[in-house]
N, C-alpha and C positions, 0 to 999 in steps of 0.2 A: 059912819062910821066919824070913832070920837077920837080926840086931837090932845094923849096927854100935854102938860103942861112942862116947861124945858127943864124942871128943877129936877137932882139926883133922890129924892124922894118918892115922887111921880114915875120916874127912870128903876128905882127898882121896887114898887107896887106891881109896875109892867112885868115886870123878869119873873120876879116871880109869880105872878098868874101864871108866864109860862111854864118857868118850871113844872106848876103843878098840871099845866095842861099836857106839856112833855110827859112828865109819869105817869097821868092819867093811860099809857099805852105800856103795855110789857116790853113789849120789842125796842121803842120808842127808847123808853127808861133803862130796859140794860145798852143797849148802842151811846148814852148819855153819860151812865155810871164807866162803861167801858173805855170811850175818848178820854175821859176826865180823871181819870184814874182813881175817882172817891167810891165809897162801898156807903151802901146805905145807912150808915150809921152818921156817920163823917157827912154826909148829905145835910142827912137831918139838922146834925150839930153847927155846920154852915150856910145850912137856906138862907139865910139874911146878909152874910157876907157878899160884898159888892163884886167879889173877884169872883166865886161861884154864880152868880147871876150876869156876868156878866159874859163868864164862859156859855150859860146853859143858852143866852141867847147867839155865842158865837155858832153854837152846834146846833142853832135851828139856819142857819146863817147858810153853813155849810151843804144842807141838805134844802133847794128852794123848796120843795113840796109840804116839809114842815112845815118852812117860814110863812106860805102861803096859806097853811090849812090853823096855825095856831094865830095865826093875824085874825082870820074871819074868824073864829073862834072867840078871838079875844075883841074883835070887831073894831079893833083897829089898821091900818094900813101897815102893809111889810114893814115898809121903811120906818115908822115908828116906832117899833123891835129896836132897826140897826141904830138909830139916834137914842135912843135907851142904852142900847152897849157902848157907845161911842160915850155918853156921858159918865155911866158909870167906870168906864176904862182913864176916865181923868179926873 
């Protein structure tokens, strides 16, 4: 598994990959939109916003099976997603 660097750019890249993974499943995407209150157009417009990226990672953290599955798909440890969220929130 690769470990992303600790800078914010790498965190944003990892979070964007997690967002794409999340949106790849219709049910999961609908849950993300429901939890965040975003609509698809707003999500597209704000996809690079650190707050939206952090919210996506927090969404995954709130359901461990999704966090673990996303981490496996991205070939990173789950903790890397958690650290990316922490960096995006600061």
